[in-house]
C-alpha positions as CSV (number, residue, x, y, z in Angstrom):
1,X,93.4,141.9,95.4
2,X,92.1,139.0,97.7
3,X,89.5,140.0,100.1
4,X,87.6,137.9,102.7
5,X,85.1,140.1,104.5
6,X,83.1,138.7,107.4
7,X,80.0,140.1,108.7
8,X,77.0,139.2,111.0
9,X,78.7,139.2,114.4
10,X,77.3,140.8,117.4
11,X,75.9,140.4,120.9
12,X,73.5,137.6,121.5
13,X,71.9,135.9,124.6
14,X,72.6,132.3,125.4
15,X,70.3,130.2,123.2
16,X,70.1,132.6,120.4
17,X,71.2,132.5,116.9
18,X,73.5,134.4,114.6
19,X,74.3,134.0,110.8
20,X,77.9,134.9,109.8
21,X,78.7,135.7,106.3
22,X,82.0,135.9,104.5
23,X,82.1,137.6,101.1
24,X,85.2,136.6,98.9
25,X,86.7,138.3,96.0
26,X,90.0,138.3,94.1
27,X,90.4,134.7,93.6
28,X,88.5,131.7,92.2
29,X,86.1,131.1,95.1
30,X,84.7,127.8,93.8
31,X,88.1,126.2,93.8
32,X,88.8,126.8,97.4
33,X,87.7,125.0,100.5
34,X,86.2,127.4,103.0
35,X,86.4,127.3,106.7
36,X,85.4,129.3,109.8
37,X,87.9,129.4,112.7
38,X,87.5,131.2,116.0
39,X,89.8,132.6,118.6
40,X,88.6,133.3,122.2
41,X,90.6,135.6,124.5
42,X,93.7,133.9,125.8
43,X,93.1,130.8,123.6
44,X,94.5,129.5,120.3
45,X,92.6,129.8,117.1
46,X,90.6,126.7,116.4
47,X,88.7,125.2,113.5
48,X,84.9,125.5,113.8
49,X,83.7,124.2,110.4
50,X,84.9,123.4,107.0
51,X,83.2,122.9,103.7
52,X,84.7,121.6,100.5
53,X,85.0,123.7,97.4
54,X,81.8,122.4,95.8
55,X,80.0,122.0,99.0
56,X,79.5,118.3,99.2
57,X,81.6,117.7,102.3
58,X,81.5,119.5,105.6
59,X,83.3,119.0,108.9
60,X,82.6,120.5,112.4
61,X,84.3,120.7,115.6
62,X,82.7,118.4,118.2
63,X,81.9,121.5,120.3
64,X,79.5,122.9,117.7
65,X,78.1,119.7,116.0
66,X,74.4,119.9,115.8
67,X,74.2,123.6,116.5
68,X,76.2,125.3,113.7
69,X,75.8,124.7,110.0
70,X,78.3,125.8,107.3
71,X,77.2,126.5,103.7
72,X,78.4,128.3,100.7
73,X,76.9,130.0,97.7
74,X,79.5,129.8,94.8
75,X,77.8,132.1,92.4
76,X,77.6,134.8,95.2
77,X,81.2,134.0,96.4
78,X,80.0,133.7,99.9
79,X,80.2,131.3,102.7
80,X,77.9,131.3,105.8
81,X,77.9,130.0,109.3
82,X,74.5,129.5,110.9
83,X,74.9,129.4,114.6
84,X,72.0,128.2,116.7
85,X,71.7,127.5,120.5
86,X,74.7,129.8,121.2
87,X,76.5,129.2,124.5
88,X,78.7,131.5,126.4
89,X,81.7,129.6,125.3
90,X,81.1,130.4,121.7
91,X,82.2,134.0,122.4
92,X,85.1,134.7,120.2
93,X,86.3,136.4,117.1
94,X,85.3,134.3,114.0
95,X,87.5,134.2,111.0
96,X,86.8,133.1,107.5
97,X,89.6,131.1,105.8
98,X,90.0,130.1,102.1
99,X,92.4,127.2,101.3
100,X,93.6,125.7,98.1
101,X,96.8,123.5,98.5
102,X,99.3,125.6,100.2
103,X,97.5,128.8,99.5
104,X,95.4,130.3,102.4
105,X,93.8,133.5,102.9
106,X,92.2,135.0,106.0
107,X,89.6,137.6,106.8
108,X,89.8,140.2,109.4
109,X,87.4,138.5,111.7
110,X,84.0,139.4,113.2
111,X,83.3,139.4,117.0
112,X,80.6,137.3,118.3
113,X,79.6,137.8,122.1
114,X,77.3,135.5,123.8
115,X,76.2,137.1,127.1
116,X,73.0,137.4,129.3
C-alpha cells in the first residue's frame, strides 16, 4: 500500500537547522511531484516547497525562500527538506505530499518546534 513516512522533526532553537525526510513506497515515486506542507496550530495547511518529478523545478513559499531547500533522491524514493535559520514562526506539523494529476497522497506529519 501507499506510504509516506516523514521523519527528522524535533525541537530546535531559533537560528538552528533541521532536515526532514519523507520515505515513499507503494507507488512510482519518480512520476510524482513532491511537496512539503505545514500546519501551525489554529492555521490552515500551507504549501512550503514543491519539487517536480525529476527534480528540475522547485517552488517555495515566500516565507521560507533562501532558508529552506527541497530535494529528492528518486532511487531512494525519498524527498528532503533542509531547513536553516529556523524562526519561531516555522513551528508546525510538516507533511509530505505526493501528487500526480488528481492523485494525491499524504504522510502523517512530523512536528517541528522552534523555541528558545
